C-alpha positions in Angstrom: 59.0 90.9 148.7 60.8 88.1 150.4 64.5 87.2 150.3 64.9 83.5 149.5 68.7 83.2 150.1 71.6 85.6 150.4 75.4 85.7 150.0 76.2 82.8 152.3 74.5 80.4 149.8 75.8 82.2 146.7 75.9 80.1 143.5 78.0 80.6 140.3 76.5 82.7 137.5 77.2 83.2 133.8 76.8 86.2 131.6 75.8 85.7 128.0 75.1 88.2 125.3 71.8 88.3 123.5 71.5 88.7 119.7 70.8 92.4 120.3 74.1 92.8 122.2 72.5 93.0 125.7 73.8 91.1 128.7 71.8 88.3 130.1 72.4 86.6 133.4 72.2 82.8 133.6 71.4 81.5 137.1 70.1 78.0 137.7 69.2 78.0 134.0 66.9 80.9 134.4 67.6 84.0 132.2 67.6 87.5 133.7 67.8 91.0 132.2 69.6 93.8 133.8 67.1 96.2 135.5 69.1 98.8 137.5 71.8 99.4 140.0 71.1 99.4 143.8 70.9 102.8 145.5 74.5 102.6 146.6 75.5 101.9 142.9 77.4 98.8 144.0 75.2 95.9 143.2 73.0 95.0 140.2 69.4 94.0 140.1 68.3 91.5 137.5 64.7 90.6 136.5 63.4 87.5 134.8 63.4 87.7 131.1 59.6 87.0 131.3 59.2 90.0 133.5 55.8 90.8 132.2 54.4 87.7 133.8 57.1 86.6 136.3 58.3 88.5 139.4 61.5 86.5 139.8 64.7 88.6 140.3 68.2 88.4 141.7 70.9 90.8 143.0 74.5 90.3 142.0 77.7 91.8 143.4 78.5 94.2 140.7 77.5 93.6 137.1 79.5 90.3 136.8 79.7 89.1 140.3 78.0 86.3 142.1 74.4 86.2 143.1 74.0 87.7 146.6 70.3 87.8 146.9 67.4 85.9 145.3 64.0 87.7 145.4 60.7 85.8 144.6 60.4 82.4 143.1 59.8 82.1 139.3 56.3 81.0 138.3 57.7 78.8 135.5 60.2 76.1 135.2 63.7 76.8 133.8 64.7 75.4 130.4 68.1 73.8 130.7 68.8 74.1 127.0 67.7 77.7 126.6 70.9 79.5 127.8 72.9 77.5 125.2 70.4 78.3 122.5 70.7 82.0 123.3 74.5 81.8 123.3 74.5 80.1 119.8 72.2 82.7 118.4 74.6 85.4 119.7 77.5 83.5 118.2 75.8 83.5 114.8 75.3 87.3 115.1 78.9 87.8 116.2 80.3 85.8 113.4 78.1 87.7 111.0 79.6 91.0 112.2 83.2 90.0 112.5 83.9 87.4 109.8 83.7 87.1 106.1 82.0 83.7 106.2 78.9 83.0 104.1 75.6 82.5 105.9 75.8 78.7 105.1 79.3 78.5 106.5 78.3 80.3 109.7 75.2 78.2 110.4 77.1 75.0 109.6 79.9 76.0 111.9 77.8 77.2 114.8 74.9 74.7 115.0 76.7 71.6 113.7 77.4 70.3 117.2 74.3 71.7 119.0 72.6 69.2 121.2 69.2 68.1 119.9 67.4 69.8 122.8 69.2 73.0 122.0 68.6 72.8 118.3 64.9 72.5 118.9 64.8 75.9 120.6 66.8 77.7 117.9 65.0 80.0 115.3 64.4 78.6 111.8 67.3 78.3 109.5 66.0 81.0 107.1 65.4 83.3 110.1 69.0 82.9 111.2 70.3 83.5 107.7 68.5 86.8 107.5 70.7 88.1 110.3 73.9 87.2 108.6 75.8 89.6 106.3 79.5 89.0 106.1 81.4 86.2 104.5 84.8 84.5 105.1 87.1 83.2 107.8 89.9 80.6 107.5 90.3 78.3 110.3 93.5 76.6 111.6 94.3 73.5 109.5 97.1 70.9 109.7 100.0 71.2 107.4 99.0 70.1 103.9 100.6 66.9 102.7 102.7 67.0 99.6 102.5 63.3 98.9 100.1 60.5 99.7 102.6 59.1 102.3 102.4 62.4 104.2 98.6 62.3 104.5 97.9 61.8 108.1 94.3 62.6 109.1 94.2 63.8 112.8 91.6 62.2 115.1 89.6 65.5 115.2 88.9 65.1 111.5 87.7 61.5 111.9 85.0 62.2 114.4 81.8 64.3 114.7 80.1 65.5 117.8 76.4 64.6 117.9 74.4 65.5 121.0 77.6 65.6 123.0 78.8 62.1 121.9 81.7 61.6 119.5 80.9 59.3 116.5 83.2 58.0 113.8 82.8 60.4 110.8 85.2 59.0 108.1 83.5 55.7 108.0 85.6 54.5 105.1 88.9 55.8 106.1 90.0 52.4 107.5 87.5 50.0 106.1 89.5 49.3 102.9 87.7 47.2 100.3 85.1 45.8 102.6 81.4 45.6 101.6 80.6 48.8 103.5 83.0 50.8 101.4 81.5 52.9 98.6 83.5 52.2 95.4 84.6 55.0 93.3 82.6 55.0 90.1 84.8 54.5 87.0 85.1 57.2 84.4 83.1 56.4 81.3 84.5 58.9 79.0 81.1 59.5 77.5 77.9 61.4 78.2 76.2 58.1 78.6 76.5 56.6 82.1 77.5 53.0 82.4 74.1 51.6 83.5 75.6 48.2 83.9 78.0 49.5 86.6 75.1 50.9 88.6 73.2 47.6 88.3 76.2 45.8 89.6 76.9 48.1 92.6 73.3 49.1 93.3 71.1 46.2 92.1 67.9 47.5 93.8 67.8 51.1 92.6 65.5 52.6 90.0 67.5 54.6 87.5 65.7 57.8 86.4 66.7 60.8 84.3 66.1 64.4 84.9 63.5 66.3 82.8 65.4 69.6 83.2 68.6 68.1 81.7 66.5 66.4 79.0 65.1 69.8 77.9 68.5 71.4 78.3 70.1 68.9 75.9 67.4 69.9 73.3 68.1 73.6 74.0 71.9 73.0 73.4 71.1 71.4 70.1 68.9 74.4 69.1 71.9 76.6 69.7 74.3 74.4 67.9 72.1 74.3 64.9 72.0 78.1 64.8 68.3 78.3 65.6 68.6 80.3 68.8 67.3 83.6 67.2 64.5 81.8 65.5 63.5 80.1 68.8 63.5 83.4 70.7 61.7 85.5 68.1 59.1 82.9 66.8 56.8 81.8 69.6 55.1 79.2 67.4 58.4 77.6 66.4 59.6 77.6 70.0 56.4 75.8 71.1 56.9 73.1 68.5 60.5 72.7 69.7 59.4 72.3 73.4 56.7 69.8 72.3 59.6 67.4 71.5 60.8 66.9 75.0 57.2 67.0 76.2 57.0 63.4 74.9 58.5 62.5 78.3 55.0 63.0 79.8 53.4 60.3 77.8 53.2 56.6 78.9 56.4 54.9 77.8 54.7 52.5 75.4 53.2 55.5 73.5 56.3 57.6 73.1 57.7 56.2 69.9 54.4 56.3 67.9 53.7 59.7 69.3 57.1 61.0 68.2 56.3 59.8 64.6 52.8 61.3 64.7 54.3 64.6 65.9 56.7 64.8 63.0 53.9 63.8 60.5 51.7 66.7 61.6 51.4 69.1 58.7 52.2 72.1 60.8 55.4 70.7 62.2 58.1 73.2 61.0 60.7 71.6 58.7 63.4 73.8 60.3 62.9 71.8 63.5 63.9 68.5 61.8 67.5 68.7 62.9 66.3 68.9 66.5 63.9 66.0 66.0 66.6 63.9 64.4 68.9 64.5 67.3 66.1 63.6 69.7 65.4 60.4 67.7 69.1 59.3 67.7 69.6 60.1 71.4 66.3 59.2 73.1 64.0 57.2 70.7 66.3 55.1 68.5 66.9 55.5 64.7 64.9 53.3 62.4 66.9 50.6 60.6 66.1 47.4 58.6 65.5 45.6 61.9 63.1 48.2 63.4 64.7 50.7 65.7 68.2 50.6 67.1 68.7 51.2 70.9 68.9 54.9 71.8 71.7 56.3 73.8 69.2 56.8 76.7 66.3 54.3 76.9 62.8 55.8 77.1 62.1 54.3 80.5 65.1 56.3 81.8 63.9 59.8 80.8 60.2 59.2 80.9 58.4 61.1 83.7 54.7 60.1 83.1 54.3 57.8 86.1 56.5 60.0 88.3 54.2 62.9 87.6 51.1 60.9 88.5 52.8 59.7 91.7 53.8 63.2 92.7 57.5 62.4 92.5 60.3 64.7 91.4 60.8 65.1 87.7 64.2 66.7 88.1 67.3 66.4 90.3 67.3 70.1 91.0 67.2 69.4 94.8 70.4 67.5 94.5 72.0 70.3 92.5 70.7 72.7 95.1 72.4 70.7 97.8 75.7 70.9 95.9 75.4 74.7 95.6 74.6 74.8 99.4 77.7 72.6 100.1 79.8 74.8 97.9 78.7 77.8 100.0 79.7 75.9 103.1 83.2 75.2 101.7 83.6 78.8 100.4 85.8 77.5 97.6 85.6 75.4 94.5 88.8 73.6 95.3 89.2 73.1 99.1 92.2 71.3 100.4 91.7 67.9 102.0 91.3 69.1 105.6 89.0 72.0 104.7 86.9 69.6 102.7 86.5 67.2 105.6 85.6 70.1 107.9 83.0 71.2 105.4 81.5 67.7 105.4 81.4 67.7 109.2 79.7 71.1 109.3 77.2 70.1 106.6 76.4 66.9 108.6 75.9 69.0 111.7 73.7 71.4 109.8 71.5 68.5 108.5 71.2 67.2 112.1 70.0 70.6 113.1 67.5 70.8 110.3 66.1 67.3 111.2 65.7 68.2 114.9 63.9 71.4 113.8 61.4 69.3 111.9 61.1 66.8 114.8 60.3 69.8 117.0 57.4 70.7 114.8 58.8 73.5 112.7 57.4 73.5 109.2 59.9 72.8 106.4 60.8 75.6 104.0 57.8 76.2 101.8 58.2 75.2 98.1 58.4 78.0 95.6 54.8 79.0 94.9 55.5 79.5 91.2 56.8 75.9 90.7 54.0 74.5 92.9 51.4 76.1 90.6 53.2 74.8 87.5 53.4 71.3 88.9 49.7 71.3 89.6 48.9 72.4 86.1 51.1 69.7 84.6 49.4 67.1 86.8 46.0 68.1 85.6 47.1 67.8 81.9 48.6 64.4 82.5 45.5 63.2 84.3 43.4 64.5 81.3 45.4 62.5 78.7 42.5 60.3 77.7 40.4 63.4 76.8 43.0 65.2 74.6 44.4 64.5 71.2 48.2 64.2 70.9 49.0 67.7 69.7 46.8 69.4 72.2 48.3 67.3 75.0 51.9 68.1 74.0 51.1 71.7 73.5 49.6 71.9 77.0 52.8 70.5 78.5 55.0 72.8 76.4 53.2 75.8 77.7 54.4 75.0 81.2 58.2 75.1 80.8 60.9 77.0 79.1 64.5 76.2 78.2 
């Protein structure tokens, strides 16, 4: 066992704590575990964390002193980013034990400014969340303004740290009414969104509705008509009700005629007519002397036939999931202005962390198996449209969702 250098060439060391609460020595970006004290009980002997395959070790003056002896070379290169990754994991665990923050808040706070090379070495997001138990901590914030004239956003709230570099975060804080500024959408005072306003501000977007909200609007009508008990106790009646929003899975040019054919079916329950009338007024268009009047929501907006064939989302549940996640990050339904900006910064940092994890080869969170199976079944039904009559087709779709 050869001594490579001793106290005359001593270099600084750092002690960090592992997620299990054990001390780790950082020296020249190698990590060491405490092994034992020397025979005189004065100095400490540390071994490489990969001790099963590497014989590298050092001696320190006491448990926290400088390195006084390096014994054996490592048989592997040091990872410059690994000590910081270990420190961040420990910080996650420490905050989990000592604060009341939610898991989302802890991760957003801890990993938001991690360098990309460090983030790539961190465990998966769901693995980190499993180690977090406590919830809340309130940070220091500037004094809240009482009037708009008192609103003065400090520089630290205007910037975000990405890979060690400060970037402007509040992009629109000083842009004014320039073209890069996102305009606040006007209030419409109605359930119907002003499509013309979207066309003006975002001329190249495709406007699509959400099948989940389409079906929920039908379910609310069922409740308003006093048919909730009938729906929950009569499985045949409930299936006919669900066949109405199932029209969204037909090609748009077949929806109107198919709606009429559905109502003309001799088995269609008369008690469901109020629901059908509501659907016609809102989504199909009521018949008048000139044909059909324009519905509140055009068929192209809520139709999901082509999106199903293309494998695209039929709902905006991912967006709503993001909002729930962001609410967890904020820890409040009504955060003040500074807390809100901090939440945005932490959320941005969390997204940067997740993107780096994907770039590093980590698999994204698996889709819920239940919904994956349902989506596959619905796709098979849609692809088989040419071999099914209308009632069987709508019945097949209705079997695959509930209100």
